[in-house]
VEXPA-789430 format. One record per residue (C-alpha): residue in three letters; x, y negated, z. Coordinates in steps of 0.25 Angstrom, whole numbers, padded with zeros to 4 digits, always signed. Example, Ala and Ser with C-alpha at 12.3 -4.5 7.8 and 13.67 -1.06 7.14 Angstrom:
residues 2
Ala+0049+0018+0031;Ser+0055+0004+0029;
end
This chain:
residues 847
Met+0453+0133+0087;Val+0438+0129+0090;Trp+0435+0143+0090;Asp+0446+0146+0100;Arg+0441+0136+0110;Gln+0427+0141+0109;Thr+0431+0155+0113;Lys+0439+0149+0125;Met+0427+0142+0129;Glu+0418+0154+0129;Tyr+0428+0162+0137;Glu+0430+0151+0147;Trp+0416+0153+0152;Lys+0413+0146+0166;Pro+0402+0150+0175;Asp+0392+0140+0180;Glu+0394+0139+0195;Gln+0380+0141+0199;Gly+0377+0153+0190;Leu+0390+0159+0196;Gln+0385+0157+0210;Gln+0372+0163+0207;Ile+0378+0176+0201;Leu+0388+0177+0213;Gln+0376+0176+0222;Leu+0369+0188+0215;Leu+0381+0196+0215;Lys+0382+0195+0230;Glu+0367+0198+0232;Ser+0368+0210+0223;Gln+0378+0216+0233;Ser+0367+0216+0244;Pro+0362+0229+0249;Asp+0347+0224+0249;Thr+0340+0230+0237;Thr+0330+0219+0235;Ile+0342+0209+0234;Gln+0348+0218+0224;Arg+0336+0219+0215;Thr+0335+0204+0215;Val+0349+0203+0211;Gln+0346+0213+0200;Gln+0335+0204+0194;Lys+0343+0192+0194;Leu+0355+0199+0187;Glu+0345+0203+0176;Gln+0340+0189+0175;Leu+0354+0183+0174;Asn+0357+0193+0162;Gln+0348+0183+0154;Tyr+0360+0173+0154;Pro+0371+0176+0144;Asp+0382+0171+0153;Phe+0378+0179+0165;Asn+0388+0189+0162;Asn+0399+0179+0161;Tyr+0396+0176+0176;Leu+0398+0190+0179;Ile+0411+0192+0172;Phe+0416+0179+0178;Val+0413+0184+0192;Leu+0420+0197+0190;Thr+0433+0191+0183;Lys+0434+0177+0187;Leu+0428+0174+0201;Lys+0439+0179+0210;Ser+0433+0172+0222;Glu+0422+0182+0223;Asp+0423+0195+0230;Glu+0427+0207+0221;Pro+0414+0215+0223;Thr+0405+0203+0218;Arg+0414+0201+0206;Ser+0414+0216+0203;Leu+0399+0216+0204;Ser+0398+0205+0194;Gly+0406+0214+0185;Leu+0397+0226+0187;Ile+0385+0218+0184;Leu+0391+0213+0171;Lys+0394+0227+0168;Asn+0380+0231+0169;Asn+0376+0219+0160;Val+0386+0224+0150;Lys+0380+0237+0150;Ala+0366+0232+0149;His+0367+0219+0140;Phe+0381+0218+0134;Gln+0375+0217+0119;Asn+0368+0204+0124;Phe+0380+0197+0130;Pro+0384+0185+0122;Asn+0398+0186+0115;Gly+0404+0175+0123;Val+0400+0183+0136;Thr+0405+0196+0131;Asp+0419+0190+0127;Phe+0420+0183+0141;Ile+0417+0196+0148;Lys+0427+0204+0139;Ser+0438+0194+0141;Glu+0436+0193+0156;Cys+0436+0208+0158;Leu+0449+0209+0150;Asn+0455+0197+0158;Asn+0451+0203+0172;Ile+0454+0218+0170;Gly+0466+0216+0179;Asp+0459+0209+0190;Ser+0466+0211+0204;Ser+0454+0218+0210;Pro+0452+0233+0207;Leu+0437+0231+0208;Ile+0437+0219+0198;Arg+0446+0227+0188;Ala+0437+0239+0189;Thr+0425+0230+0186;Val+0431+0223+0174;Gly+0435+0237+0169;Ile+0421+0242+0170;Leu+0415+0230+0163;Ile+0425+0232+0152;Thr+0422+0246+0150;Thr+0407+0243+0150;Ile+0409+0233+0139;Ala+0417+0243+0132;Ser+0407+0254+0133;Lys+0396+0245+0127;Gly+0402+0247+0113;Glu+0412+0236+0116;Leu+0425+0243+0114;Gln+0422+0240+0099;Asn+0419+0225+0102;Trp+0430+0223+0111;Pro+0442+0227+0103;Asp+0453+0220+0112;Leu+0448+0228+0125;Leu+0456+0241+0123;Pro+0469+0234+0118;Lys+0468+0224+0129;Leu+0466+0234+0140;Cys+0477+0243+0135;Ser+0486+0231+0135;Leu+0482+0227+0149;Leu+0487+0241+0153;Asp+0501+0235+0151;Ser+0499+0224+0160;Glu+0509+0222+0172;Asp+0498+0219+0181;Tyr+0493+0232+0188;Asn+0478+0227+0189;Thr+0477+0223+0174;Cys+0483+0237+0170;Glu+0474+0244+0180;Gly+0461+0237+0176;Ala+0464+0239+0161;Phe+0466+0254+0164;Gly+0453+0255+0172;Ala+0445+0249+0161;Leu+0452+0258+0150;Gln+0449+0270+0158;Lys+0434+0266+0159;Ile+0434+0264+0144;Cys+0441+0277+0141;Glu+0430+0284+0150;Asp+0418+0277+0143;Ser+0423+0275+0129;Ala+0432+0287+0126;Glu+0424+0291+0113;Ile+0425+0277+0107;Leu+0439+0275+0110;Asp+0443+0288+0102;Ser+0435+0283+0090;Asp+0438+0275+0077;Val+0428+0264+0082;Leu+0440+0258+0090;Asp+0451+0262+0081;Arg+0456+0273+0091;Pro+0462+0265+0103;Leu+0465+0277+0110;Asn+0478+0279+0101;Ile+0483+0267+0109;Met+0476+0269+0122;Ile+0480+0283+0125;Pro+0495+0282+0123;Lys+0494+0269+0132;Phe+0487+0276+0143;Leu+0497+0287+0143;Gln+0508+0277+0146;Phe+0501+0273+0159;Phe+0501+0288+0165;Lys+0515+0284+0171;His+0510+0270+0176;Ser+0515+0267+0191;Ser+0500+0264+0195;Pro+0492+0277+0199;Lys+0479+0270+0195;Ile+0484+0267+0181;Arg+0490+0281+0179;Ser+0476+0286+0183;His+0469+0277+0173;Ala+0478+0281+0162;Val+0476+0296+0164;Ala+0461+0293+0165;Cys+0460+0286+0152;Val+0467+0296+0144;Asn+0459+0307+0151;Gln+0446+0302+0144;Phe+0452+0307+0130;Ile+0456+0321+0133;Ile+0443+0329+0132;Ser+0439+0322+0119;Arg+0453+0326+0113;Thr+0455+0311+0109;Gln+0466+0311+0098;Ala+0474+0299+0104;Leu+0476+0308+0116;Met+0479+0321+0109;Leu+0490+0314+0102;His+0496+0311+0115;Ile+0492+0323+0123;Asp+0506+0328+0126;Ser+0510+0314+0132;Phe+0497+0314+0140;Ile+0499+0328+0146;Glu+0514+0324+0149;Asn+0509+0311+0156;Leu+0499+0319+0164;Phe+0509+0329+0169;Ala+0517+0317+0173;Leu+0506+0312+0182;Ala+0503+0326+0188;Gly+0509+0322+0202;Asp+0503+0308+0202;Glu+0501+0302+0216;Glu+0487+0296+0212;Pro+0475+0305+0213;Glu+0468+0299+0202;Val+0479+0301+0193;Arg+0480+0316+0197;Lys+0465+0317+0195;Asn+0466+0311+0181;Val+0478+0321+0177;Cys+0470+0333+0182;Arg+0458+0328+0174;Ala+0467+0327+0161;Leu+0473+0340+0163;Val+0459+0347+0164;Met+0454+0340+0151;Leu+0467+0344+0144;Leu+0465+0358+0148;Glu+0452+0357+0140;Val+0457+0350+0128;Arg+0472+0352+0127;Met+0475+0365+0133;Asp+0486+0367+0123;Arg+0494+0355+0128;Leu+0493+0360+0143;Leu+0496+0374+0141;Pro+0511+0373+0141;His+0510+0365+0155;Met+0499+0374+0160;His+0507+0380+0172;Asn+0510+0366+0177;Ile+0496+0361+0175;Val+0490+0372+0183;Glu+0500+0370+0194;Tyr+0497+0355+0194;Met+0482+0358+0195;Leu+0484+0367+0206;Gln+0490+0355+0214;Arg+0479+0346+0210;Thr+0468+0355+0214;Gln+0474+0353+0228;Asp+0476+0338+0226;Gln+0474+0330+0239;Asp+0464+0321+0231;Glu+0451+0329+0229;Asn+0448+0322+0216;Val+0461+0327+0210;Ala+0458+0341+0215;Leu+0444+0341+0209;Glu+0450+0337+0195;Ala+0460+0348+0196;Cys+0450+0358+0199;Glu+0444+0355+0185;Phe+0457+0360+0179;Trp+0454+0375+0184;Leu+0440+0374+0179;Thr+0444+0369+0165;Leu+0456+0379+0165;Ala+0446+0391+0168;Glu+0438+0388+0155;Gln+0451+0389+0147;Pro+0455+0402+0140;Ile+0469+0401+0146;Cys+0465+0400+0160;Lys+0469+0414+0164;Asp+0483+0413+0158;Val+0485+0400+0164;Leu+0480+0402+0178;Val+0484+0417+0181;Arg+0497+0413+0188;His+0491+0401+0196;Leu+0479+0408+0202;Pro+0486+0412+0215;Lys+0488+0397+0217;Leu+0475+0392+0211;Ile+0465+0401+0218;Pro+0469+0396+0232;Val+0468+0382+0228;Leu+0454+0383+0222;Val+0449+0391+0233;Asn+0455+0381+0243;Gly+0448+0370+0236;Met+0434+0378+0237;Lys+0434+0376+0252;Tyr+0424+0366+0257;Ser+0429+0356+0267;Asp+0420+0352+0278;Ile+0416+0339+0271;Asp+0413+0347+0258;Ile+0403+0356+0266;Ile+0396+0344+0272;Leu+0395+0338+0258;Leu+0390+0350+0252;Lys+0380+0352+0264;Gly+0386+0365+0266;Asp+0384+0363+0281;Val+0369+0362+0279;Glu+0363+0376+0278;Glu+0348+0374+0278;Asp+0343+0361+0272;Glu+0331+0366+0264;Thr+0321+0357+0271;Ile+0329+0345+0269;Pro+0323+0337+0257;Asp+0332+0333+0246;Ser+0337+0319+0244;Glu+0333+0314+0230;Gln+0347+0311+0226;Asp+0351+0325+0227;Ile+0342+0329+0216;Arg+0349+0328+0202;Pro+0341+0322+0191;Arg+0335+0333+0182;Phe+0336+0333+0167;His+0326+0341+0159;Arg+0332+0349+0147;Ser+0322+0347+0136;Arg+0316+0360+0129;Thr+0324+0366+0118;Val+0318+0377+0110;Ala+0328+0388+0107;Gln+0328+0402+0101;Gln+0330+0416+0109;His+0343+0423+0105;Asp+0347+0437+0104;Glu+0358+0436+0114;Asp+0351+0430+0125;Gly+0339+0421+0129;Ile+0337+0406+0124;Glu+0350+0399+0121;Glu+0351+0385+0126;Glu+0359+0377+0117;Asp+0366+0365+0124;Asp+0362+0354+0115;Asp+0370+0341+0114;Asp+0359+0333+0119;Asp+0356+0341+0131;Glu+0361+0340+0145;Ile+0370+0352+0148;Asp+0368+0358+0162;Asp+0380+0364+0170;Asp+0372+0378+0170;Asp+0373+0379+0155;Thr+0388+0383+0157;Ile+0384+0395+0165;Ser+0384+0404+0154;Asp+0398+0400+0149;Trp+0403+0402+0163;Asn+0397+0416+0164;Leu+0404+0420+0151;Ser+0418+0414+0154;Cys+0420+0418+0168;Met+0411+0429+0170;Gln+0419+0440+0163;Gly+0430+0440+0173;Met+0420+0441+0185;Ile+0411+0452+0180;Pro+0419+0464+0186;Tyr+0418+0457+0200;Leu+0403+0453+0199;Pro+0397+0466+0204;Glu+0404+0463+0217;Leu+0404+0448+0217;Ile+0389+0446+0214;Pro+0384+0454+0226;His+0394+0446+0235;Leu+0388+0433+0229;Ile+0374+0438+0232;Gln+0378+0440+0246;Cys+0384+0426+0247;Leu+0370+0421+0244;Ser+0366+0423+0258;Asp+0379+0417+0264;Lys+0376+0408+0276;Lys+0382+0396+0270;Ala+0373+0388+0260;Leu+0385+0384+0252;Val+0389+0398+0249;Arg+0374+0402+0246;Ser+0373+0391+0236;Ile+0386+0393+0228;Thr+0383+0408+0228;Cys+0370+0405+0221;Trp+0378+0397+0210;Thr+0389+0408+0209;Leu+0379+0419+0207;Ser+0371+0411+0196;Arg+0384+0411+0188;Tyr+0384+0426+0187;Ala+0369+0428+0184;His+0371+0432+0170;Trp+0379+0444+0175;Val+0370+0448+0187;Val+0358+0449+0177;Ser+0366+0458+0167;Gln+0367+0468+0178;Pro+0356+0478+0183;Pro+0346+0469+0190;Asp+0346+0476+0204;Thr+0361+0475+0205;Tyr+0363+0460+0206;Leu+0351+0452+0200;Lys+0341+0457+0211;Pro+0350+0454+0223;Leu+0355+0441+0217;Met+0341+0437+0214;Thr+0336+0441+0228;Glu+0347+0433+0235;Leu+0345+0421+0226;Leu+0330+0420+0228;Lys+0333+0420+0243;Arg+0343+0408+0241;Ile+0332+0400+0233;Leu+0325+0400+0247;Asp+0338+0397+0254;Ser+0337+0386+0266;Asn+0348+0378+0259;Lys+0345+0369+0248;Arg+0358+0370+0241;Val+0356+0385+0241;Gln+0342+0384+0236;Glu+0347+0376+0224;Ala+0358+0385+0220;Ala+0350+0398+0222;Cys+0339+0392+0213;Ser+0349+0388+0202;Ala+0356+0401+0203;Phe+0342+0408+0202;Ala+0338+0400+0189;Thr+0352+0405+0183;Leu+0348+0419+0187;Glu+0334+0418+0181;Glu+0340+0413+0167;Glu+0349+0425+0167;Ala+0340+0436+0172;Cys+0327+0432+0164;Thr+0317+0443+0165;Glu+0326+0451+0174;Leu+0319+0443+0185;Val+0305+0448+0181;Pro+0304+0459+0192;Tyr+0308+0449+0203;Leu+0298+0437+0198;Ala+0289+0438+0210;Tyr+0301+0437+0220;Ile+0307+0426+0212;Leu+0295+0418+0211;Asp+0292+0420+0226;Thr+0305+0414+0229;Leu+0305+0402+0220;Val+0290+0398+0224;Phe+0294+0399+0239;Ala+0306+0389+0235;Phe+0296+0379+0231;Ser+0291+0377+0245;Lys+0305+0377+0251;Tyr+0313+0368+0241;Gln+0317+0353+0242;His+0316+0344+0230;Lys+0329+0347+0223;Asn+0328+0362+0224;Leu+0314+0362+0219;Leu+0319+0357+0206;Ile+0329+0368+0205;Leu+0318+0378+0208;Tyr+0309+0373+0197;Asp+0321+0377+0188;Ala+0322+0391+0194;Ile+0307+0393+0191;Gly+0308+0388+0177;Thr+0320+0397+0174;Leu+0313+0409+0180;Ala+0301+0406+0171;Asp+0310+0405+0159;Ser+0317+0418+0163;Val+0305+0427+0165;Gly+0296+0421+0155;His+0282+0427+0154;His+0285+0437+0166;Leu+0281+0425+0175;Asn+0267+0425+0169;Lys+0261+0434+0180;Pro+0249+0429+0189;Glu+0257+0431+0202;Tyr+0269+0424+0197;Ile+0261+0412+0192;Gln+0254+0411+0205;Met+0267+0410+0213;Leu+0274+0401+0204;Met+0264+0391+0198;Pro+0257+0385+0211;Pro+0270+0379+0217;Leu+0274+0374+0203;Ile+0261+0367+0200;Gln+0261+0361+0215;Lys+0274+0354+0212;Trp+0269+0350+0198;Asn+0257+0343+0205;Met+0266+0336+0215;Leu+0275+0330+0205;Lys+0272+0316+0200;Asp+0274+0313+0185;Glu+0286+0305+0187;Asp+0293+0315+0196;Lys+0306+0321+0190;Asp+0304+0334+0197;Leu+0294+0336+0186;Phe+0305+0340+0176;Pro+0310+0353+0183;Leu+0295+0356+0186;Leu+0291+0354+0172;Glu+0302+0362+0167;Cys+0299+0373+0176;Leu+0284+0373+0172;Ser+0288+0374+0158;Ser+0296+0387+0160;Val+0285+0392+0169;Ala+0274+0389+0158;Thr+0282+0395+0147;Ala+0284+0408+0155;Leu+0270+0409+0161;Gln+0263+0407+0147;Ser+0248+0409+0149;Gly+0251+0410+0164;Phe+0253+0395+0165;Leu+0239+0392+0159;Pro+0232+0388+0173;Tyr+0243+0378+0175;Cys+0245+0372+0161;Glu+0235+0361+0160;Pro+0240+0351+0171;Val+0254+0354+0167;Tyr+0251+0351+0153;Gln+0244+0339+0156;Arg+0254+0333+0165;Cys+0265+0336+0154;Val+0257+0328+0144;Asn+0255+0317+0154;Leu+0270+0316+0156;Val+0273+0315+0142;Gln+0262+0304+0140;Lys+0267+0296+0152;Thr+0282+0296+0147;Leu+0278+0292+0133;Ala+0269+0281+0138;Gln+0280+0276+0147;Ala+0290+0277+0136;Met+0281+0268+0127;Leu+0280+0258+0138;Asn+0295+0257+0140;Asn+0297+0256+0125;Ala+0288+0244+0124;Gln+0292+0237+0137;Pro+0305+0242+0142;Asp+0306+0232+0153;Gln+0292+0235+0158;Tyr+0292+0250+0158;Glu+0303+0259+0161;Ala+0307+0271+0152;Pro+0301+0284+0156;Asp+0309+0297+0160;Lys+0306+0305+0147;Asp+0310+0318+0154;Phe+0296+0319+0160;Met+0291+0319+0145;Ile+0302+0329+0141;Val+0299+0339+0152;Ala+0284+0338+0150;Leu+0285+0341+0135;Asp+0294+0353+0139;Leu+0284+0358+0149;Leu+0273+0356+0138;Ser+0282+0365+0129;Gly+0283+0376+0140;Leu+0267+0375+0141;Ala+0265+0377+0126;Glu+0275+0388+0126;Gly+0269+0395+0138;Leu+0254+0393+0135;Gly+0255+0394+0120;Gly+0241+0392+0114;Asn+0235+0390+0128;Ile+0241+0376+0128;Glu+0232+0372+0116;Gln+0220+0366+0124;Leu+0230+0358+0132;Val+0236+0352+0120;Ala+0223+0349+0113;Arg+0219+0341+0125;Ser+0231+0332+0126;Asn+0239+0322+0118;Ile+0252+0330+0118;Leu+0254+0330+0103;Thr+0253+0315+0103;Leu+0263+0314+0114;Met+0272+0324+0107;Tyr+0272+0315+0095;Gln+0278+0304+0103;Cys+0288+0313+0110;Met+0293+0319+0097;Gln+0297+0304+0093;Asp+0304+0301+0107;Lys+0317+0294+0107;Met+0322+0304+0117;Pro+0327+0317+0111;Glu+0323+0326+0123;Val+0308+0321+0122;Arg+0308+0325+0107;Gln+0315+0338+0110;Ser+0304+0342+0120;Ser+0293+0337+0111;Phe+0297+0346+0099;Ala+0298+0358+0109;Leu+0284+0355+0113;Leu+0279+0353+0098;Gly+0285+0367+0095;Asp+0278+0373+0107;Leu+0265+0367+0104;Thr+0266+0371+0090;Lys+0267+0385+0094;Ala+0256+0384+0105;Cys+0245+0376+0098;Phe+0248+0371+0084;Gln+0234+0367+0081;His+0237+0354+0090;Val+0251+0352+0084;Lys+0247+0353+0069;Pro+0240+0340+0067;Cys+0253+0333+0072;Ile+0262+0340+0063;Ala+0263+0329+0052;Asp+0267+0319+0063;Phe+0277+0329+0070;Met+0285+0334+0058;Pro+0292+0322+0054;Ile+0296+0320+0069;Leu+0301+0334+0069;Gly+0309+0332+0056;Thr+0316+0319+0062;Asn+0320+0327+0074;Leu+0328+0337+0067;Asn+0341+0330+0071;Pro+0351+0339+0077;Glu+0358+0328+0084;Phe+0347+0331+0095;Ile+0348+0346+0095;Ser+0337+0349+0105;Val+0327+0339+0098;Cys+0331+0345+0084;Asn+0330+0359+0089;Asn+0315+0358+0095;Ala+0311+0350+0083;Thr+0316+0361+0074;Trp+0309+0372+0082;Ala+0296+0364+0082;Ile+0296+0363+0067;Gly+0298+0378+0066;Glu+0286+0380+0075;Ile+0277+0370+0067;Ser+0281+0377+0054;Ile+0276+0390+0059;Gln+0262+0384+0063;Met+0261+0375+0050;Gly+0264+0386+0040;Ile+0264+0381+0025;Glu+0259+0367+0031;Met+0273+0364+0035;Gln+0277+0361+0021;Pro+0276+0346+0021;Tyr+0285+0346+0033;Ile+0297+0354+0028;Pro+0304+0342+0022;Met+0304+0335+0035;Val+0312+0346+0042;Leu+0319+0356+0033;His+0331+0348+0029;Gln+0335+0344+0043;Leu+0333+0359+0048;Val+0342+0364+0037;Glu+0352+0353+0040;Ile+0352+0357+0055;Ile+0354+0372+0052;Asn+0366+0369+0044;Arg+0372+0360+0054;Pro+0385+0364+0061;Asn+0385+0366+0076;Thr+0370+0366+0077;Pro+0366+0372+0091;Lys+0361+0386+0090;Thr+0347+0383+0095;Leu+0344+0372+0085;Leu+0350+0381+0073;Glu+0340+0392+0077;Asn+0328+0384+0078;Thr+0332+0377+0065;Ala+0333+0390+0058;Ile+0320+0395+0064;Thr+0313+0382+0059;Ile+0318+0383+0045;Gly+0314+0398+0044;Arg+0300+0394+0049;Leu+0299+0382+0039;Gly+0303+0392+0028;Tyr+0293+0402+0033;Val+0281+0392+0031;Cys+0286+0385+0019;Pro+0296+0393+0012;Gln+0295+0386-0001;Glu+0300+0373+0006;Val+0311+0379+0014;Ala+0317+0390+0006;Pro+0324+0381-0005;Met+0334+0377+0007;Leu+0336+0391+0011;Gln+0351+0391+0006;Gln+0354+0379+0015;Phe+0350+0386+0028;Ile+0349+0401+0027;Arg+0363+0404+0033;Pro+0362+0395+0045;Trp+0348+0400+0047;Cys+0352+0414+0047;Thr+0364+0412+0057;Ser+0355+0404+0067;Leu+0344+0414+0068;Arg+0352+0427+0069;Asn+0354+0426+0084;Ile+0339+0423+0088;Arg+0330+0433+0094;Asp+0318+0439+0086;Asn+0306+0430+0088;Glu+0295+0423+0082;Glu+0303+0411+0078;Lys+0314+0419+0071;Asp+0303+0428+0064;Ser+0297+0416+0058;Ala+0310+0410+0054;Phe+0315+0423+0047;Arg+0301+0424+0040;Gly+0304+0410+0034;Ile+0318+0414+0030;Cys+0313+0426+0023;Thr+0302+0418+0016;Met+0312+0408+0011;Ile+0321+0418+0006;Ser+0310+0424-0003;Val+0307+0410-0008;Asn+0322+0407-0011;Pro+0331+0420-0011;Ser+0343+0413-0017;Gly+0344+0404-0004;Val+0348+0416+0004;Ile+0358+0423-0005;Gln+0371+0416-0001;Asp+0368+0418+0014;Phe+0361+0432+0013;Ile+0370+0438+0024;Phe+0366+0428+0034;Phe+0351+0432+0031;Cys+0354+0447+0033;Asp+0361+0444+0046;Ala+0349+0435+0051;Val+0339+0446+0047;Ala+0348+0456+0055;Ser+0346+0448+0068;Trp+0332+0452+0069;Ile+0330+0464+0079;Asn+0315+0467+0075;Pro+0308+0458+0065;Lys+0294+0459+0062;Asp+0291+0469+0051;Asp+0287+0459+0040;Leu+0299+0451+0043;Arg+0308+0463+0042;Asp+0301+0466+0029;Met+0305+0451+0024;Phe+0319+0454+0028;Cys+0319+0467+0021;Lys+0314+0461+0008;Ile+0325+0450+0008;Leu+0336+0460+0011;His+0332+0470+0001;Gly+0329+0459-0009;Phe+0343+0454-0008;Lys+0349+0468-0008;Asn+0341+0472-0021;Gln+0345+0458-0028;Val+0360+0460-0026;Gly+0361+0475-0028;Asp+0366+0486-0019;Glu+0381+0483-0022;Asn+0380+0468-0019;Trp+0372+0471-0007;Arg+0382+0481-0002;Arg+0393+0471-0004;Phe+0385+0460+0003;Ser+0381+0469+0015;Asp+0395+0473+0017;Gln+0398+0459+0022;Phe+0388+0461+0034;Pro+0393+0464+0048;Leu+0390+0479+0051;Pro+0378+0476+0061;Leu+0371+0468+0051;Lys+0373+0478+0040;Glu+0368+0489+0049;Arg+0356+0481+0054;Leu+0351+0477+0040;Ala+0353+0491+0035;Ala+0345+0497+0047;Phe+0334+0486+0047;Tyr+0332+0482+0033;Gly+0338+0494+0025;Val+0348+0485+0017;
end
């Protein structure tokens, strides 16, 4: 019994009256509009965090001090929530228990504001890993759902909805003994509750588990769908919105269950798309979008089109308010400066080294650890909806090109976007037919007097550049003229998009840009901007990216500009590293640096090394870049390592004499970064190892054990992205080329995936050295290739024109194999070949 009394005492915590008054005073002051007062309050709150029971006061004000006004009580709860976020692991046990019990006892407070605050507090504690350490939370909340008291039921549901949103994954795992098996059937019972708010919570909770196909929900899928249909005509907009959202998600994951009801669902969605409540109508619009991506779309919609089309077209009309919000009533605004909050933060995508393919240019893999941009979906869009449109494009494109000069800015801007979606087709036609007129009009729009149109035209032009590549070369003078003129015209936001358009142009036309008259037009305005920007200005990102593309394209043409650019990049890296060291040593004194500056600088240095080649040697000799790279290669942030390995590879190619003395330090770091969890880091490290091995030759020998096993493991991993597979294969081949005795014994473990990953890449230097390596290894260990010889034949046949001595190596291996097995066996073996392979080998190699 003693123990029982003690817990009782702990829970019956009483505040000290004076302390309570002090905290109430603070809470009142913090609602003042005066920023100086707010700052003082902030400091005092920080000081109070030193006292263990400060958080007891906060929960006391929130749940027990009914005499105070609600905003003050709620604010107390929100400050406590922030403390939980920042310091929960340091709360004494007694405080934690007091807060938890107070939350559960007051989730049904009569005030909606207090209930919501308690709910937020509960979910914040739950998301701090406390679902495991608070075993009675979910059972208690679920039992409170059955309370006769509306407030208690609503408060508990509000908290459960937030927990389902924040912790869906852990709820559906063994960590908590799968509570969803109880929770989901429980939620389904509340779809028919008399209160609209509770019905809405119930649907929202279940909706969290559709996309992940959670098993507990899939077991009850029919009853879920039945209950949804029962709510179809609900008078509460929030419920209708959640029903629409559920149907949209079910369309993606359980089409099989919706099919029998499809006719009714379409009819229902037609009504909801015209719902009086705009949020419901918006949610319903998603249904048509999702349906359009399903193969059965045509069969389902054909009979409904006469009703659907007018509804959608009607919804496209702008109301007067829409037009004002879209600034559609403003035609000319190019002289009005941008407000800073209009400019979205930019993220730099670190450099990834990829191979050229036969089908098309460089293939960007979307790595799991990269940000994915909306525009990456353009190509999918082109393929899926394009086919049906092609017959109409010869009429449609000229019409759209005319719309580019419409008197309404909104029409001009959306037309730019629409045309960019058809860039692929435009470029596939004879240039004079559509490309030239489209380009001419788009360039005029780049100089439009409306900022929205400028932005849309610039983005559309960048897309056109990517598709057209060298088709643009005849028009370069005209294009540069326009882009350079835009420099003097653009406000802040569009300048950033202009840098992109110039960088993309350089990527697309490459060395064709390296003509004195083009350099004279383009470089002065770029360098002028470069000199104006301070080292801490984020506008450096797009400008550095742009310069990186320009330097790579101009090659020796960039020499007159390279020294100040090189120097500044090295300084940016050095500054960032120094700031990071200060921050590590004294985090409270120095803030952490924005490492993007360093990443972008490393990428521009890569661009310089690639463009200038051996000409960069003296700049490298006079700087400490290799010491800085050694630090960057060990940075905690994957993107920093990724960019430093790309630079290492480029410097290895450009001026190995400066890299060589550091190889003994660099190789172990490269070895530890062959970890495919960070795809892009692993990819660039792999590529750099290959470049180093070509330069090192036989001296690579001592380093083979540091890397070979990881590379063989990666090439055999299922689901490895194409770019990484190709680079891994090339590096294994190159290692075998310089140290065949060390690599050849493992031939059998990688020959098959090696051959299949390299059959699609273009003939180039990297492919050449890799295949020389494989041939050398086969001559050292012929038995390693026997079982997979057909794959080797296929890879050899992927060469369009190998150099003569490489062709001789192929010949020797093919004939050697044929002679060894005898004509009869060879005939049987080669009968398995697909016909094109058979013909190719016979024509090229006489086997």
